[in-house]
Every structure is written in C-alpha cells, then in structure tokens.
DRENMINU-248051 format. One record per residue (C-alpha): y, x, z; residue in one letter. Coordinates in steps of 0.02 Angstrom, whole numbers, padded with zeros to 5 digits, always signed. Example, Ala and Ser with C-alpha at 12.3 -4.5 7.8 and 13.67 -1.06 7.14 Angstrom:
-00225+00615+00390a -00053+00684+00357s 
This chain:
-00139-00900-00844m -00175-00953-00665k -00237-00806-00562i -00350-00845-00415e -00293-00761-00255t -00454-00789-00158l -00574-00725-00290k -00695-00583-00261i -00826-00603-00397d -00949-00464-00358t -01057-00501-00510a -00905-00477-00623a -00864-00315-00531f -01041-00249-00558v -01033-00285-00745e -00859-00210-00759l -00916-00046-00679i -01084-00042-00767r -00999-00051-00939n -00868+00084-00906a -00905+00269-00915n -00729+00339-00899s -00621+00261-00764i -00442+00294-00707a -00377+00233-00539i -00196+00212-00488t -00088+00128-00357t +00092+00086-00315h +00241+00201-00302v +00257+00288-00132n +00075+00254-00084p +00026+00214+00094d -00136+00235+00190g -00216+00080+00117d -00175+00130-00062a -00233+00310-00045l -00385+00271+00063g -00440+00137-00060s -00421+00257-00207e -00522+00396-00126v -00655+00278-00058g -00683+00194-00226l -00673+00355-00327a -00803+00441-00218e -00926+00298-00244w -00895+00291-00431l -00926+00479-00444i -01088+00456-00348s -01153+00336-00482i -01111+00456-00623g -00943+00392-00683k -00805+00504-00749n -00662+00465-00631v -00478+00513-00626s -00355+00460-00491v -00177+00471-00556i -00023+00414-00459n +00161+00410-00500h +00211+00476-00329s +00150+00628-00231p +00036+00601-00082t +00131+00598+00085p +00094+00745+00201y +00006+00640+00333n -00125+00585+00206y -00170+00755+00134f -00325+00758+00244f -00402+00612+00149l -00424+00716-00009d -00492+00883+00050t -00644+00973-00019g -00638+00937-00205t -00470+00848-00226p -00472+00687-00327i -00291+00631-00331i -00167+00697-00460e +00016+00660-00488q +00057+00593-00661f +00104+00722-00792d +00129+00652-00966v +00069+00812-01051a -00090+00813-00948k -00129+00629-00930h -00063+00537-01083d -00219+00557-01190a -00334+00526-01042l -00250+00362-00993l -00254+00302-01173k -00439+00340-01193s -00519+00280-01030v -00636+00131-01033d -00561+00055-00876l -00399+00067-00778l -00417+00006-00598l -00252-00038-00513v -00269-00043-00323l -00162-00119-00186d -00029-00183-00306v -00019-00323-00435n +00143-00286-00527d +00144-00160-00672p +00323-00113-00629g +00266-00043-00463r +00147+00084-00538i +00295+00160-00630r +00233+00298-00749s +00063+00215-00767i +00138+00044-00804g +00154+00066-00993p -00031+00114-01007y -00081-00042-00910a +00029-00152-01020l -00034-00073-01182a -00209-00147-01169d -00246-00277-01038r -00428-00285-01092s -00465-00126-00995k -00361-00163-00839v -00430-00232-00676a -00337-00267-00514i -00406-00251-00337i -00276-00311-00215d -00230-00424-00068h -00046-00462-00101h +00038-00626-00149l +00089-00685-00323e -00003-00568-00443p +00074-00535-00613k -00024-00579-00769d -00065-00413-00852f -00251-00378-00824a -00421-00431-00886r -00502-00449-00715e -00430-00488-00543y -00519-00457-00379f -00394-00528-00256i -00410-00597-00081d -00243-00628+00003t -00335-00663+00166e -00407-00486+00172a -00332-00366+00299c -00318-00227+00171s -00369-00169-00002t -00486-00049+00088g -00581-00200+00153e -00599-00266-00025l -00663-00097-00088i -00791-00093+00052y -00849-00271+00011r -00860-00238-00176l -00949-00071-00160v -01078-00130-00033t -01113-00284-00140a -01133-00176-00296a -01243-00041-00218q -01408-00139-00234p -01379-00149-00423m -01286+00012-00461l -01340+00128-00320g -01229+00267-00260g -01170+00310-00085e -01021+00294+00028i -00998+00477+00070t -00919+00535+00234p -00759+00569+00136k -00762+00393+00064a -00803+00316+00233a -00658+00405+00316n -00539+00355+00176a -00588+00171+00187l -00574+00175+00377y -00396+00244+00361v -00355+00109+00233a -00408-00026+00355i -00334+00060+00509m -00161+00082+00433t -00145-00089+00351d -00195-00177+00513t -00067-00076+00611g -00209+00008+00705s -00297-00160+00725f -00153-00261+00795k -00090-00360+00643f -00149-00535+00591p -00316-00542+00499r -00391-00412+00617t -00551-00507+00654n -00729-00468+00708s -00780-00436+00528g -00651-00297+00515v -00723-00211+00668f -00900-00227+00598r -00843-00143+00437m -00763-00004+00537c -00921+00018+00640a -01020+00039+00478d -00892+00164+00414l -00904+00265+00575l -01093+00269+00554d -01064+00335+00377l -00952+00478+00438g -00776+00412+00471a -00685+00506+00609d -00567+00387+00703p -00494+00519+00819v -00445+00641+00682r -00387+00500+00569s -00267+00430+00699y -00197+00602+00740n -00173+00651+00558e -00087+00489+00511v +00021+00461+00666y +00033+00627+00758n +00066+00755+00622s +00251+00723+00589s +00375+00864+00561p +00512+00884+00694p +00638+00801+00577a +00550+00633+00590r +00593+00610+00774l +00774+00656+00740l +00774+00528+00600l +00699+00399+00719m +00844+00431+00837r +00967+00397+00695e +00873+00239+00650c +00878+00173+00828l +01064+00214+00838n +01089+00097+00690s +00992-00045+00773l +01078-00214+00778e +01012-00375+00854y +01060-00533+00761q +01034-00721+00773f +01019-00729+00963n +00909-00573+00969d +00779-00648+00852r +00811-00523+00712m +00828-00333+00712a +00916-00236+00574f +00908-00046+00551q +00965+00076+00417t +00947+00256+00358i +01061+00333+00226t +01039+00477+00106q +01172+00572+00203a +01067+00559+00362q +00910+00616+00271l +01001+00769+00204k +01087+00815+00367s +00922+00814+00461i +00817+00889+00322g +00701+00739+00317a +00615+00650+00172n +00610+00467+00125e +00427+00458+00175e +00475+00505+00354d +00540+00327+00384v +00365+00253+00373d +00339+00131+00515g +00522+00121+00571f +00531-00064+00525v +00397-00101+00655q +00487-00021+00804m +00596-00171+00854p +00444-00278+00892f +00431-00185+01056q +00570-00304+01110v +00517-00478+01163g +00588-00618+01057g +00607-00520+00894i +00523-00619+00754v +00604-00536+00602l +00639-00351+00571s +00729-00281+00419a +00746-00097+00379f +00859-00038+00239l +00838+00136+00165l +00965+00206+00044e +00877+00283-00104l +00951+00406-00229k +00974+00253-00339e +00984+00085-00251g +00904+00028-00089w +00731-00004-00018k +00711-00154+00096l +00562-00165+00215s +00531-00326+00310v +00410-00375+00448r +00394-00539+00540s +00294-00632+00671k +00211-00802+00672g +00275-00931+00548d +00431-00832+00501v +00411-00769+00322s +00447-00587+00285a +00396-00621+00105a +00536-00749+00084a +00667-00619+00129l +00591-00488+00014a +00573-00612-00129q +00758-00652-00120a +00787-00472-00177f +00651-00466-00310g +00513-00401-00197g +00350-00470-00129n +00206-00430-00013g +00119-00527+00124h +00185-00673+00226f +00221-00561+00376n +00246-00393+00288a +00344-00371+00128a +00472-00263+00040g +00590-00248-00107a +00681-00117-00209r +00861-00162-00241i +00919-00074-00398a +01099-00131-00384e +01220+00003-00328s +01310-00114-00210l +01408-00054-00058p +01311-00052+00104f +01411-00191+00188e +01383-00305+00037e +01194-00275+00036i +01190-00299+00224k +01285-00463+00210g +01165-00531+00080k +01015-00486+00189i +01095-00566+00341r +01136-00728+00249r +00959-00747+00181k +00884-00703+00350a +00993-00837+00429g +00922-00966+00308e +00744-00912+00351i +00776-00917+00538l +00868-01082+00526g 
C-alpha cells in the first residue's frame, strides 16, 4: 500500500470522528512537546463535541510538560490491568506524531490487532502500513499544526471549541517543534496559527518558561558533562556528544534531562551535522540534527531510525561497546558529508 505523505483529507477526518463515540489517543515513547501538546489539544476538542476520550501513553510525561495537563488531567500512563479492555473496545485509536507501531511500545499490539480502527496524524517521513486512515503532511512544521488544521476545518460540521487549555497545548506543540520558531518550515502561516491560538487563550510567556526554564539543578551539571564530551569532526563540520548511564547516576539526572543537547553545537559557525549519543539501560539512543542539504535522516536511518530530513533519531538495541558504536556513526557521517 502506498501511503501519501502530503495528504490531509479533512472530509475523511470529519467522517472518521463523526462515526466514533469512544476514542483513544496515543503517541511515541518518551513524548516531546509536539506529541503531548497535540494529544491534549485534540482530546480537549473531542471532549467538547461529546466524545468519550482517553489519552494513554507508554511513557510518563516529562516534568517540563506537566503544565499542559492541569485542571482535569487527560493523560494516563499505560497500565495493562486498567487499559487492556478499554483499548480493545474503543471505536477509534488515534496515533499522533509517530507512524511506526514499534514506537508506541505498549500500545503497539492494540494498533496492530485491528487496523480498521487506527488512524495516524503525523508529519514524519516513511510511514509504516498499519492503519486505516493517514493524515500526513511531511511539509508541516509539527503535528500540532496538523491538529489545528484538522480541528478548524471540522468545526463547521462537528462544532466544539478550542478551549484555552487546548490552545495552549497546540501552541506549545508548534513552539517546541519549530525550535521556538527558528527551524525550517517556520513560515507566515505558522505565525498566523499561533496568533489565533493566543486569541483563544494560549500563554506564550508561561509556556516558554515552563518548557525551557523549569529544569532541575542536575540538568545544568549534565549539560557541562555533555559539553566536556564534545568533539569536532570532519574539519569542524560535525559535532559529536555523549552522555552515559554512569554520568546520569552520578549527577542524579534523568534521561529526559538531555532534551535539546543535540542542538547546542549549532551555536558554532560551520557545524552542519550534530550527533548526540545517549546510553540507555539497554542499548543507545542516537539523536541527529543537520542544516541545509545535509540529511540527518540518512544518518538515523542507517541505524534503523527515521524522522525529518534535518531532525531524526534512532534507538540502537545492540549492546555494542561505545567506541564501536561511535566508529559506526562516524563512518556513516563521513559518507553523508562526503
């Protein structure tokens, strides 16, 4: 089956939602601002049109995104005893900001059990074939943008409202996935959406402070360790950084505290490729960012990952020694950089 990656069929979305009474929403492991903001924004609107909605994720919500789900919390972490029957019985399972069933972990088997009730809303490359409906635009700046476009197109037919909570969540989705409006695909349309969301109740000052200025003291210590690991390669065109489990434990930091570290080397002129390697309890996590026509996705894909052209990642399950993993990354990066 060929899956269109520039396909936002609003009429199909309206019919999909109209015919579903019970809806579950999920996203990828270790959710970011776009994933969580999209979930909350969409769930709030669905609740406003009378749908029974559950948001169930494999991973817990990171501390700097707790503020998105205050009031009456929507998001729950998967518990088989609590959610097994629910996930089997819902009319519709919406998978946001991811297009690979392996990356929704605990929820993956439910998505694979019955594709007729699965729909994907996403903006990443190379979607896997496991759903009934796909709403994908790889040119969109974020999944939050897609949720905004789908909801505003559906409102004349289905009604409902974008509440202040939903508006703030969608604003955060867009803000974080555009790198605070500095990444490619940040165009005038993005700012018009954000202006509408501010009119609907989004708070840009609080959102920025909660996301970027609420870190625990351990994060800055971890940043120091990350910068100490920094290496420039290929005539200062590539940066490579690492954090190990031993460093996390010695500082008292969590894996989520490394968010954004891969972006730091771009403060240096001439860097066009940045790779950050995090040691997990089992395996490694590779994050890649790039500039211009250098493909971050190509480096991630070499290790079984994916993403966008300039922002991608991979999970490396192999328990290989650090120097061996590093060597493989360097060799592939050298091919990409020529």
